[in-house]
Steps between C-alpha positions, in 0.01 A plus 500: 500500500779574763624168634470474875856360524661776306314771708581336829873527448473876463419542883740501782495215748334705777197623289165381625223346282156499656131517459254746656142519624281710733271402774164624387563381143551125602404427858115496508373399844390853552290413804705228653701493820416848627566690181283803454423698167751709317409794273531252209241277639249797517617639163469162326144459621375836371337486154707648220836507678648156412443305174206267548485596871778245552641494851781348710285265703643188346775633256759222465400341837861544599416526866371153484756360254820649654714188498392402148595854369828487691579174330410670165745778559772253599429296184578814283856487634494871606696634795255753645136568545357852543161508679305750692343495845130589548466766758134392568630163608739640739322796654142460361377844576826674418541590865412313815541130562760280322369191336723203590344267239605756232856494619481120514434476131803707402706305754411194297567670170851616606586170668382324189739712289791449727428119494517506120822723500306791334583859600206699647455849364200660689299806415307653782240692303356390166185709509266308728452773758265383790165636423446644847766746448281677242303632789797731578551574129736214400815625340380854503547498877830545675386245773518225235867548472553436867259196480725363226806557722350279768392244240848480361659468842264219586580310173872538529505404873336157402640429152810716470759232616410279199458766224767571248372844409191713556335782314280751673266577198423369163440749228397808695417669167200257476376544860537885464424611157307200343300468830433861604531703177406279213245295693603167329609321814358487856375712664409658163545872576528750217631805691838672472483625863436145635778369280738754631426417861535124411835576338662659794359265764603200291855635474494568872378154570789359297754682720325404819490137369869513437557610862277222618697236302832628621383514863420136492760364253784753431662260255195400292532661148225758473373670190200613299352382172412773241336469163716768348383639168730527197368828369547599139385824324256437218706717261826707497308814556598717803147481630504122496839470659390748780185276537719192541703665771179599694372148460831354636467728801141416553523117449854431629643802668228523769632166632864491405560859606375462854643164556849549344547878519277603788290750286209501268575624140500873460265511203253286691513712808464817296177374340351299790685570821241733627250214501724246680431399852721659764854370474604490857847555640687169464279362235755510222775362715283200584395436137861523382651225731779325307382177324691177446331441172209599271275306270398606152164375353513557123241403228462767235623850420306829546485726209357845548436827315417848628142577579457863427129519587456808729456409865629153467643378825858413555681304348289603196579211273307267267602151377702487180510224251702185565815451294474115493200330342551195724240499786408257766141377557436774752601750240840603627776598249800251508834703486775334684771777450284722720599277801876570454452863427288538808757344731779721351290819539405428863855419593608825332250707699519328832751327718341149500596189689487140355204436265281194454252471211223407742229458233522457123274309281221512243125439472414227244180304548579161318320206656584139554499281185590129524644563840737776398490880476698640201560854613796574272440884508538505891821286464642749249404802713675365811804395295532847329469680844749263669742569206469867573565427864819319409606787291458738810722265702767507231490886525562483874152556635431319830215279379476221749197286408189452280154391606262383231146634541318291565551156640148420402190656351303691755253783591629780283339784695254703297535246212385215724588153379474571126867613469772237562866584584604166640783273380277238652139465377213478765168347417282702741223230496726207607808695631716275289843660441670440149847633439505685174764501228643818648511327841693208361745732324542704824571166690760418239660844547497470883657147476768597245596806712844438661383623845154369493286282730561173331268207575 
């Protein structure tokens, strides 16, 4: 086991250690204080979409336990908290009236962080699109990008004076491909044309969101959080290497290219450009506004082989076998070197600003025994990936912080409550929080860290 004290000394004094959550996954209170349904409320209540038809109605009851949970974060000794804001609480129908009670809740959250000397890293969109916007097509409609711009401006006007950083989107790969092409996340579409529309309008919304942030708070650090994929070919064959390049463009390049280069990848446009929505004059300039930082969410590598089946749609790949035989309880391969190689590859291909690891963690489903949770595999996972992050810093890469996913067990999207990522255990019957072994280790790391938020 890597000792917390030893690892802490490998990070510079201005590095930030934090924990992360998302609104729909923890808040509950889906019908309180003017909030209206999101696409995830509808999706969760449809048979066959989410494990056990679990939903977010109660989740971790964070909405009603805010102070308790902020005290929990403080007790872990971390310096920062990454959370997301629920659009359906702020502008319940996506457009139209602003809900003051929704803004009041996030006022209390941010003020509570400030009172506890914890940095506030906000994410504007973590997948809970107001359900009413589906009437216009949701993310497949250009109008949603402009609705997002107004929402972003509304939030920053109210909260921006107390935020330390803000991200427009969390993991657009999920809300584009996983939600509109693979059908695994809300709204559950399985349609390439829908996904391509969602892709461009999400990218456009990001750029419009950056403009909105800067119009209200020019000095507030603005960025985006991307779950970039570390893509490896399944073999050394030319066909598999070409497949890996196509996969890189499809899974990474369609976000990094527009945002950091002002253009979609050539291979992607050659294959699918004719099915994209109209890219209007000025769109790419808006999407590629300079950013102050970007967030990387990393969990597991992607391994692909060429799919030579005639008529197979771009990127024409199939999953290849994992290299490591270590897997988490959700079935994801554990391979820490991929994190370092991914950061190096992305920095070689794009001119990137400062980077935060905004999510990293592992699913292990150990329960409470004798008042404790022994989740040693999660502890090892976090320690190994932090060690890789320290290596990147030693090589000169601008890695500025690390947020463990997640602060606590929560609603894990299509997996419902059966998969647990928290460093704090949640008993969903009683809402009792129990810090796991990994959480105690992470607390020791944060407290040993020379620049940390010492209690």
